[in-house]
C-alpha positions in Angstrom: 182.5 98.4 266.7 180.4 101.2 268.4 181.0 104.0 270.6 179.1 103.5 273.8 176.3 106.0 273.8 174.9 107.1 277.1 171.5 108.1 275.9 168.7 109.4 278.4 165.8 106.8 279.1 162.7 108.0 277.0 160.4 110.0 278.7 157.2 108.8 276.7 156.6 106.1 274.4 153.8 105.5 271.9 150.5 104.2 273.0 147.1 103.9 271.2 144.8 106.9 271.4 141.0 106.4 272.0 139.3 106.9 268.7 136.1 105.9 267.0 135.0 105.7 263.4 134.3 109.3 262.1 131.5 108.3 259.6 128.7 107.9 262.3 129.8 111.0 263.9 129.8 113.1 260.9 126.5 111.8 259.8 124.8 112.5 263.0 126.3 116.0 263.2 125.0 116.8 259.6 121.8 115.6 260.3 121.4 117.9 263.3 122.6 120.7 261.6 120.1 120.2 258.5 117.5 120.0 260.8 118.6 123.1 262.8 118.6 124.8 259.2 115.1 123.7 258.7 114.0 125.0 261.9 115.7 128.5 261.4 113.9 128.8 257.7 110.5 127.8 259.4 110.9 129.7 262.8 112.1 133.2 261.3 109.7 134.0 258.7 106.8 133.0 261.0 108.3 134.7 264.2 108.6 131.5 266.2 111.6 132.9 267.9 112.0 130.2 270.6 112.4 127.6 267.5 114.6 129.9 265.7 116.9 130.5 268.7 116.9 126.9 269.9 117.7 125.7 266.2 120.7 128.2 265.9 122.1 127.1 269.5 121.7 123.4 268.6 123.3 124.0 265.3 126.3 125.7 267.0 126.7 122.9 269.4 126.6 120.4 266.4 129.5 121.9 264.9 131.7 121.0 267.9 131.7 117.1 267.2 132.8 118.0 263.4 136.0 119.4 264.8 137.0 116.0 266.2 136.9 114.4 262.6 140.3 113.2 261.6 141.2 111.8 258.2 144.3 109.2 258.6 145.9 108.4 255.4 147.6 104.7 255.0 151.3 105.0 255.8 150.9 107.8 258.4 149.9 108.3 262.1 148.3 111.1 264.1 149.7 112.2 267.5 147.1 113.2 269.8 147.7 116.0 272.4 145.2 117.3 274.9 146.4 120.8 276.5 150.1 119.8 275.5 149.9 116.3 277.3 150.5 113.3 274.8 147.1 111.1 275.0 148.0 108.6 272.3 148.5 107.8 268.5 145.8 107.0 265.8 147.4 104.4 263.4 144.0 103.1 261.9 143.7 104.6 258.5 140.2 106.4 257.4 137.9 108.9 258.9 138.3 108.7 262.6 137.0 110.8 265.6 138.7 112.0 268.5 138.4 114.6 271.4 137.6 117.8 269.5 139.6 119.8 272.1 142.8 117.9 270.9 145.9 118.9 268.7 146.7 116.5 266.0 150.2 116.3 264.5 150.7 114.2 261.3 153.6 111.8 261.3 154.6 109.7 258.4 155.4 106.2 259.1 156.4 105.4 255.6 159.9 103.7 254.7 162.3 106.5 253.6 165.8 106.9 252.2 168.7 109.1 253.4 171.7 109.5 251.2 174.6 111.3 252.9 176.9 113.7 251.0 180.3 112.5 249.9 182.3 112.8 252.9 186.1 113.2 252.9 187.7 111.3 256.0 190.6 109.5 257.0 190.7 105.8 257.3 192.4 103.8 260.2 195.8 104.3 258.3 195.2 107.7 257.9 194.7 107.7 254.1 192.2 110.2 253.0 189.3 108.7 251.6 185.8 109.6 250.0 182.9 107.7 251.4 178.9 108.0 251.1 176.1 105.8 252.3 172.6 105.4 251.8 170.1 104.4 254.9 166.5 103.0 254.6 164.9 103.8 257.9 161.0 104.2 259.3 159.6 105.9 262.2 158.7 102.9 264.6 157.7 105.1 267.8 155.9 108.4 266.8 155.8 109.7 270.4 159.6 109.6 270.7 160.0 111.1 267.2 158.2 114.2 267.9 159.0 114.6 271.6 162.4 113.2 272.4 164.1 115.2 269.7 163.7 118.4 268.1 163.5 117.4 264.5 163.7 113.7 264.0 164.4 113.9 260.2 167.4 116.3 260.9 168.5 113.9 263.7 168.6 110.8 261.4 170.7 112.8 259.0 173.2 114.2 261.4 173.6 110.8 263.4 173.9 108.8 260.1 176.9 111.1 259.1 178.6 110.7 262.3 178.4 106.9 262.0 179.7 106.9 258.5 182.7 108.9 259.8 183.3 106.8 262.8 183.1 103.5 260.6 185.4 105.0 258.1 187.9 105.9 260.9 187.8 102.5 262.5 188.8 100.5 259.4 191.3 100.6 256.8 190.4 101.1 253.0 192.5 98.2 251.9 194.0 95.8 254.5 197.1 93.5 253.5 196.1 91.5 256.7 193.7 88.9 255.9 192.8 88.7 259.6 191.7 92.2 259.7 188.5 93.7 258.0 188.7 96.4 255.3 186.2 98.8 253.8 186.8 97.5 250.5 187.0 93.8 250.8 184.3 93.1 253.8 181.5 95.4 252.3 178.8 93.1 254.0 180.2 93.1 257.4 181.1 96.8 257.3 177.4 97.9 256.2 175.9 95.4 258.9 178.0 97.3 261.6 177.1 100.6 260.0 173.4 99.9 260.4 173.8 98.6 264.0 175.6 101.7 264.9 173.1 104.1 263.2 170.3 102.1 264.8 172.0 102.7 268.3 172.3 106.5 267.6 168.8 107.2 266.4 166.8 104.7 268.8 166.2 107.8 270.9 164.0 109.2 268.1 162.0 106.1 267.9 163.5 105.3 264.3 164.1 102.0 263.0 167.1 101.3 260.6 166.0 98.8 257.9 169.2 98.7 255.8 172.4 100.9 255.1 174.8 100.7 252.1 178.0 102.2 251.0 177.4 104.0 247.9 180.6 105.6 247.2 184.1 104.4 248.7 187.2 105.8 247.0 190.7 107.1 247.8 190.6 111.1 247.6 192.0 112.3 244.1 195.4 113.6 245.5 196.5 110.0 246.5 194.4 108.0 244.2 197.1 107.6 241.5 199.7 106.4 244.2 197.4 103.9 245.8 196.3 102.7 242.3 200.2 102.0 241.7 200.5 100.5 245.0 197.5 98.0 244.3 198.9 97.2 240.7 202.3 96.4 242.6 200.4 94.1 245.1 198.7 92.4 242.3 201.8 91.7 240.3 203.5 90.3 243.6 200.7 88.1 244.5 200.4 86.7 240.7 204.2 86.0 240.9 204.0 84.4 244.1 201.3 82.0 242.7 203.3 81.2 239.7 206.3 80.3 241.6 204.7 78.2 244.0 202.9 76.4 240.9 206.3 76.0 239.2 208.0 74.4 242.1 205.1 72.0 242.6 205.6 70.9 238.9 209.3 70.6 239.2 208.9 68.5 242.3 206.4 66.3 240.7 208.6 65.8 237.6 211.7 64.9 239.6 209.6 62.2 241.7 207.9 60.8 238.6 211.2 60.3 236.9 212.7 58.9 239.6 209.9 56.6 240.1 209.7 55.3 236.6 213.6 54.9 236.2 213.4 57.0 233.1 217.0 58.5 233.8 219.5 58.7 236.5 220.4 62.2 237.3 223.1 63.3 239.8 222.8 66.3 242.0 224.3 68.6 239.4 222.1 67.4 236.6 219.1 67.8 238.7 220.1 71.5 239.6 220.4 72.2 235.7 217.1 70.7 235.3 215.4 72.5 238.2 216.9 75.9 236.7 215.8 75.3 233.1 212.4 74.4 234.2 211.8 77.4 236.5 213.0 79.8 233.8 210.6 78.1 231.5 207.4 78.0 233.7 208.2 81.4 235.6 209.3 83.4 232.6 206.6 85.9 231.2 207.8 85.1 227.6 208.1 81.9 225.4 211.1 80.0 226.0 213.6 79.6 223.4 215.1 75.9 223.0 218.9 75.4 222.9 220.2 72.4 221.7 223.3 71.2 223.5 225.8 69.3 220.9 227.9 68.1 223.8 227.5 66.9 227.4 226.8 68.6 230.6 230.7 68.2 231.6 232.2 68.9 228.2 
């Protein structure tokens, strides 16, 4: 049960940026810089100005490729922008080389946890309850995470809280109708729907929901005692109902066996007395005290 969210179509999607291994570039640039330093050392003392100037200029040019070196750690990606335009994402870990004129932003693609604060909301019956949840999520599309929302971490937090509130408002804490789901009795189904709703809400930010679980679910303190007494009363009624059903079945079986085996011939009045005595014995919460009848049922 989720609200229909009319989210705008994403303006950008992740694509792979052009990049090469940075080690050959770094090695070549450093070799050129070393040769330029040697040229300066040789040219300046001997007055070979052409060699010194060329070495200095070539050394400056050799520094430019070094600006394109980009280290990428495992579990993270680099989003590449050229003059404000998104050009791609680098996910290959290690030392990579990209266009030195680009801006590179680090985005973690590791699995993360977000735990909501304890929220006080009303369930479907209007009872105030306290509820909290933990969500396991991961950035799936780095481009949407950076460019579709202002702050994707804050976006996930707010949308998670909104989904938890909506789920809590949509179901009763404890339902007496077995055909309806409740927050307490249908935890697996509720958390599955919570994951689906959060996933719909954060899809615009390029985030994937892996799992969600309720970490706290309880009545608010002001009604907790009254609700506990109601639950205890319901439990007593359910237990008594089960006992009576079993006792009636045993009495019925006893009457049938007595009639089939011709143990004793009972008229309706004796049957009623026997049923009454058996029900008292089977349904009572104390041990029965036998009474010896010295006469007959009629005298």
